[in-house]
N, C-alpha and C positions, 0 to 999 in steps of 0.2 A: 476145948468146944466151956462154953459160954451155960450158965445155969438157968432153967426153965423156973419160968415167975407161976405159981399159983393161975393171974388172971387167962396167960398163956396157954395151963392147962384146959382148962371151961372152956375156951373157946376154938380147941380145937377136938376138944367133945370124946378126949384119953381116960374124962370124968376124976381127973387125980392121981393120974394112977404110974404117970411121968415115963411110959413104956416099959412099964411089971410086968408084967403078966401073975395069976393068980394058979402053979402050978407047971406045964411043960411052956416052956418055947414054941410055939407057932411057926412052921415054915411058909412062908407065901408062895408061890410059882407070879410070875407077871400080871397074866387078867386078874387074879388075885389081889395085889397090891392098885395096880387098877381104878379096879373095881372099890375097892377101899378108897382111894384116895383119888377118885374123882378126875383124874388123868389118862389121856393114852397110852396104851402101850407103850408104843413110840417115846411115849417121856422117859419114863421109867427107864428103861431102856436105854437112853442119852445118859440120866441122870448113873445110870450101872456104872458107866463109860467116862464119862466129864474125871477131871483128876483137879478142877482149879475148883479153890471154893467161892471164888464172885462168879459163877459161870449160872445160867439162869439155865435145865433146874441145876443145885446144888448138888455137888458124887449121895451116890447112896452105897453102904459094899449090900456085897453080895455074893456068895458063893455059885460053882455050879457043880451039878448033882452028877456024877465023874466026870471020862471025856468029853467034849465037846456037847454037854447036857445039858436040861435047859435052867439060868437062873435060879437063887432062889433065895429071901427076905427073909431074913427074921423078924418077927411084926413087930419087935422092939424098935430093930432097927429102923425101921416103917416111919412109924411115930414117932424117932428120935429126928429123925431128914423133915418131919412135917413139921416139925419145929423152926428147923432150920430158914425153914421157906422165906422171904421176904414177904413181908407184909403192903399188902395193895398198894 
């Protein structure tokens, strides 16, 4: 994974945290991740299922809650994923 520059942090809105949170790490559901990123839930789901780093959307790491449960995404992983999105 490449290093994230200060300029990228300013443009993504993470206020220089670069995916780090103060306190416990938050787990996000698909709808919460979609709300935070302005992407559709289906786009977030496609990112979770893809393995090709050159695809759009790029891969997003997530875990399932229980057997057959909902996807859960670490907020820091969602921030990393946003930094990895290609420029428009």
